[in-house]
matplotlib code that plots the C-alpha trace (Angstrom):
import matplotlib.pyplot as plt

x = [-132.9, -132.7, -135.7, -135.8, -138.2, -140.1, -140.4, -141.6, -103.4, -101.3, -97.5, -94.7, -96.6, -94.7, -97.5, -101.1, -101.8, -101.4, -104.5, -106.3, -105.6, -106.8, -110.2, -110.5, -109.9, -112.3, -115.0, -114.6, -114.8, -117.9, -119.8, -118.9, -122.0, -124.1, -124.2, -125.8, -125.1, -124.2, -124.0, -123.8, -126.4, -125.1, -125.6, -127.6, -127.1, -124.0, -124.3, -121.7, -121.3, -120.4, -119.0, -118.4, -121.9, -124.1, -125.4, -125.5, -124.9, -127.0, -125.3, -127.0, -124.2, -125.0, -125.0, -122.3, -124.5, -125.6, -129.4, -130.2, -128.6, -130.2, -129.6, -128.9, -127.2, -123.9, -120.6, -121.8, -118.5, -118.9, -121.8, -122.6, -125.3, -127.4, -126.8, -130.0, -128.6, -131.9, -130.9, -127.9, -126.8, -125.2, -123.4, -123.7, -120.7, -121.5, -125.3, -125.1, -127.4, -127.6, -129.8, -131.5, -131.6, -133.0, -129.7, -131.3, -133.6, -132.0, -135.1, -134.6, -136.6, -135.8, -133.3, -131.7, -131.3, -128.7, -125.8, -123.1, -120.2, -120.4, -117.4, -116.7, -119.2, -119.1, -120.9, -118.9, -118.8, -121.5, -123.6, -123.9, -122.1, -122.2, -119.1, -119.2, -115.9, -116.3, -113.5, -113.8, -114.8, -112.0, -114.4, -115.9, -119.6, -120.2, -123.9, -125.6, -127.2, -130.2, -130.0, -130.8, -132.1, -129.1, -128.7, -125.6, -123.5, -120.5, -118.7, -114.8, -112.5, -109.5, -106.8, -106.7, -109.0, -110.5, -110.6, -111.1, -112.2, -111.4, -112.6, -111.3, -113.4, -114.7, -116.0, -114.1, -111.9, -112.3, -109.3, -109.2, -106.7, -105.9, -104.9, -103.6, -101.9, -100.3, -101.6, -103.6, -106.1, -107.5, -111.0, -112.6, -116.2, -117.7, -116.3, -115.9, -112.5, -109.3, -107.0, -104.0, -102.5, -99.5, -97.6, -98.0, -96.7, -97.8, -101.5, -102.8, -106.1, -107.6, -107.4, -107.6, -107.2, -105.5, -107.0, -107.1, -106.8, -103.0, -102.0, -103.4, -102.7, -102.7, -102.7, -100.3, -101.6, -98.9, -96.3, -96.0, -96.6, -98.8, -97.8, -98.1, -98.8, -98.8, -101.7, -101.2, -97.7, -98.4, -95.3, -94.6, -93.8, -92.9, -93.7, -95.0, -94.2, -97.2, -97.4, -97.7, -100.9, -101.6, -105.2, -107.9, -108.5, -110.9, -110.2, -110.2, -112.6, -110.2, -109.1, -105.6, -105.4, -106.4, -106.3, -105.1, -105.8, -102.8, -104.4, -101.4, -99.7, -103.0, -102.6, -104.1, -101.8, -102.5, -101.0, -100.7, -101.9, -100.0, -96.7, -97.1, -95.7, -97.1, -97.6, -98.6, -99.9, -102.7, -101.3, -102.3, -105.7, -107.3, -106.4, -107.4, -108.4, -110.1, -112.9, -113.4, -115.9, -115.9, -118.5, -119.6, -117.9, -114.5, -114.0, -114.6, -113.5, -115.0, -113.1, -114.0, -111.6, -111.8, -109.9, -111.3, -115.0, -115.2, -115.6, -113.2, -114.3, -111.4, -111.3, -109.6, -108.4, -106.6, -106.0, -106.9, -109.1, -112.0, -114.5, -114.6, -117.9, -118.4, -120.1, -120.2, -117.6, -115.1, -116.7, -115.9, -117.9, -119.2, -121.7, -123.5, -125.2, -124.6, -120.8, -117.7, -117.0, -115.3, -113.1]
y = [99.9, 96.6, 94.2, 90.7, 89.5, 86.4, 83.6, 80.7, 61.4, 63.4, 63.5, 64.7, 63.8, 62.4, 60.0, 59.5, 59.9, 63.7, 63.9, 61.5, 63.9, 66.9, 65.2, 64.4, 68.0, 69.1, 66.8, 68.1, 71.7, 71.1, 69.3, 71.6, 72.8, 70.1, 67.3, 64.0, 64.7, 61.5, 62.3, 65.3, 66.1, 65.4, 67.6, 66.2, 68.6, 70.2, 73.3, 73.9, 77.0, 76.4, 79.8, 79.0, 77.7, 80.2, 77.3, 75.5, 71.7, 70.2, 67.1, 64.5, 64.0, 60.4, 59.1, 61.5, 62.2, 65.4, 65.3, 68.7, 71.5, 74.9, 78.1, 81.1, 83.8, 84.8, 83.9, 82.7, 82.6, 82.9, 82.3, 83.0, 82.1, 85.0, 85.6, 83.9, 80.7, 80.6, 81.9, 81.2, 84.2, 83.4, 86.2, 86.5, 88.6, 89.3, 89.0, 92.0, 90.4, 88.0, 84.9, 83.6, 79.9, 77.6, 75.9, 72.5, 72.1, 74.0, 75.9, 79.4, 81.8, 85.2, 87.7, 90.9, 93.1, 95.7, 94.4, 95.4, 92.9, 90.9, 88.7, 88.0, 88.8, 88.9, 90.0, 91.8, 89.7, 91.9, 91.5, 95.3, 95.6, 93.6, 94.0, 93.0, 93.1, 94.2, 92.1, 93.3, 97.0, 97.6, 98.7, 97.4, 98.3, 98.5, 98.0, 98.6, 95.2, 93.8, 90.1, 90.1, 93.7, 95.9, 99.6, 100.9, 103.1, 103.8, 102.6, 102.6, 102.5, 100.3, 99.2, 96.6, 93.6, 93.3, 89.6, 88.2, 89.7, 89.4, 91.4, 92.3, 90.6, 94.1, 94.6, 97.9, 97.0, 95.0, 93.7, 93.3, 91.7, 93.3, 90.6, 92.6, 95.5, 92.9, 94.7, 94.6, 97.4, 98.0, 99.7, 101.5, 100.1, 103.1, 105.9, 103.6, 105.2, 103.5, 103.3, 102.0, 100.0, 97.7, 95.6, 91.8, 89.0, 88.2, 87.9, 87.8, 86.1, 84.3, 86.0, 84.5, 86.2, 84.0, 83.7, 86.9, 89.1, 88.6, 88.1, 88.1, 85.0, 85.8, 83.1, 84.2, 82.7, 83.9, 82.2, 79.2, 80.6, 82.0, 85.5, 86.3, 89.9, 91.9, 94.1, 96.6, 97.5, 96.8, 94.4, 91.0, 88.6, 85.6, 83.3, 79.8, 77.7, 75.6, 75.1, 76.9, 78.9, 79.2, 80.5, 80.1, 79.1, 77.0, 76.5, 72.9, 74.1, 73.6, 77.3, 76.1, 74.9, 76.1, 74.5, 76.3, 75.2, 75.4, 75.7, 75.0, 72.5, 70.6, 70.2, 71.3, 72.2, 72.4, 75.3, 75.5, 79.1, 79.2, 78.2, 79.6, 76.3, 74.0, 70.6, 68.6, 68.4, 66.5, 65.8, 64.1, 66.0, 66.8, 70.2, 73.4, 72.9, 76.0, 76.7, 74.1, 73.0, 70.6, 68.4, 69.2, 66.1, 67.3, 64.1, 65.0, 68.0, 68.9, 70.9, 72.3, 71.5, 74.6, 73.3, 69.8, 70.4, 68.1, 68.3, 66.2, 64.5, 64.0, 61.7, 63.9, 61.1, 59.4, 62.5, 60.8, 61.6, 59.2, 60.4, 62.7, 64.1, 65.6, 69.0, 72.0, 74.1, 76.0, 75.0, 77.6, 78.2, 75.1, 75.1, 72.8, 73.0, 72.0, 72.4, 72.6, 75.7, 78.5, 79.5]
z = [-78.6, -80.5, -80.2, -81.8, -84.3, -82.9, -85.5, -83.1, -77.1, -74.8, -75.5, -73.2, -69.9, -67.1, -65.9, -66.7, -63.1, -63.6, -65.6, -63.4, -60.5, -62.7, -63.1, -59.7, -58.6, -61.5, -60.2, -56.6, -57.7, -59.9, -57.3, -54.4, -52.7, -54.2, -51.5, -52.7, -56.2, -58.0, -61.6, -63.8, -66.3, -69.6, -72.7, -75.7, -78.5, -79.8, -82.0, -84.7, -86.7, -90.3, -91.2, -94.8, -95.4, -93.6, -91.5, -88.3, -87.8, -84.9, -83.6, -81.3, -78.8, -77.6, -81.2, -82.6, -85.6, -87.4, -87.0, -88.7, -90.6, -90.2, -92.3, -90.0, -92.1, -93.7, -92.0, -88.5, -86.7, -83.0, -80.5, -76.8, -74.2, -72.7, -69.0, -68.2, -70.0, -72.0, -75.4, -77.7, -79.8, -83.2, -84.7, -88.5, -89.4, -93.1, -92.4, -89.9, -87.3, -84.5, -84.7, -81.5, -80.8, -78.1, -76.9, -76.1, -78.9, -81.7, -82.6, -84.0, -81.9, -83.2, -84.8, -83.8, -86.9, -87.5, -85.4, -87.8, -88.6, -85.4, -85.9, -82.1, -79.4, -75.7, -72.4, -69.7, -66.5, -64.9, -67.9, -68.4, -71.6, -74.8, -77.3, -80.9, -82.8, -86.5, -87.9, -91.6, -90.7, -88.2, -85.4, -82.2, -81.2, -77.4, -76.4, -73.1, -72.5, -70.8, -71.9, -75.8, -75.6, -76.8, -77.1, -78.9, -76.7, -79.1, -82.0, -81.5, -84.6, -84.3, -86.7, -87.9, -87.9, -84.2, -83.4, -79.8, -76.7, -72.8, -69.8, -66.3, -63.7, -62.5, -66.0, -66.4, -69.2, -72.4, -74.2, -78.0, -80.3, -83.6, -86.0, -88.8, -87.0, -84.4, -81.4, -78.2, -77.4, -73.9, -73.8, -70.9, -70.9, -68.9, -71.2, -74.3, -74.9, -75.9, -72.8, -74.7, -77.5, -77.4, -79.9, -79.9, -82.0, -85.4, -86.0, -82.4, -81.9, -78.8, -75.4, -71.9, -68.5, -65.8, -62.4, -60.3, -63.4, -63.3, -66.8, -70.3, -72.4, -76.2, -78.9, -81.5, -84.6, -86.9, -85.0, -82.7, -79.1, -76.4, -75.3, -71.6, -71.0, -67.7, -68.7, -66.0, -67.2, -70.9, -71.1, -72.2, -69.4, -71.4, -74.3, -74.1, -77.1, -78.2, -81.8, -85.1, -85.3, -81.6, -81.8, -79.1, -75.5, -73.5, -69.7, -68.3, -65.5, -62.7, -62.4, -63.1, -66.7, -70.1, -73.5, -76.5, -80.1, -82.7, -86.1, -88.2, -86.0, -85.9, -82.1, -78.8, -75.9, -72.1, -70.2, -66.4, -65.7, -62.3, -63.6, -67.1, -68.7, -71.2, -69.7, -72.8, -76.3, -78.1, -81.5, -84.8, -85.2, -88.5, -90.0, -88.3, -84.7, -83.5, -81.0, -78.1, -75.5, -72.6, -71.2, -67.7, -66.3, -67.5, -69.5, -73.2, -75.3, -78.6, -81.1, -84.5, -87.2, -89.4, -92.3, -92.4, -92.4, -89.2, -85.6, -83.3, -80.0, -77.6, -74.5, -71.8, -69.5, -72.4, -74.3, -77.5, -80.5, -80.4, -83.0, -86.0, -87.3, -90.7, -90.7, -93.0, -94.6, -92.1, -88.8, -86.2, -83.0, -80.8, -78.0, -75.8, -72.4, -69.7, -70.0, -67.8, -66.0, -68.0, -64.9]

ax = plt.figure().add_subplot(projection="3d")
ax.plot(x, y, z, "-o")
ax.set_aspect("equal")
plt.show()
């Protein structure tokens, strides 16, 4: 059992009204069940992982200024909030540990040692399982989870270069992309056994499950498209051309649309998950758009620019880049709270 050590614009769009309607629907969805709510609580602090500098940049969101740089450990790539929404987990892939941070103040509150090569991390939807992908060691570690208290259940060897994770809504299956063997693996979480492995396009990375667990979307970073996979039959359904280096996903929050970053094309595409069609592109970004986050009002998208040592801030209604903020080397993960729904 692990315990932690306490330390104390859019192109190719028919009309702009399409996006106005998207934002109206998003606002309705996010305020449903909250009569009398007039404003959405805005996030104040953005946490950016500088994977090439073993540090985290803390950005004051209202002023768009870096207010502090914090050393956390070697190669922090991805991060995740605990199920109780109180602690941010920062995974140090080469440091072989996870740092704990207060997500609203940026204070480091602890460390979970001996989490080996945690490149990508994720809780199953029922919060019972915690999966850590060992990108450089060709393995995944599956933990029984109680918040940040983790007990290793099994190590599963996979070839080659486990990358991103997605889960079925019932938490029975975890899907893992394998970047250097161009494959997708399905893992039974109860038995921790490999169910199947299927081929994909070149260098599969980000994964996203469409509503109702219908299809898996796979960012094919070695090419220029998102691969749509029927995971129940292990077959490709179609390919959605987005841009070179299709990489990672962030849903808009309306349960209909998802953004995908195109690293090489320096663009972000928006996909309709119901029609499985691309509905537009944000172009002209600095090099290397990667991980994304959206403010709770659905109006602003933040994106790490992996090859540019910067973070971009995009106004969603106009679909234009409004601000570029210098940070550390190879910025990867981004987080702030509150944020738009991940559905």
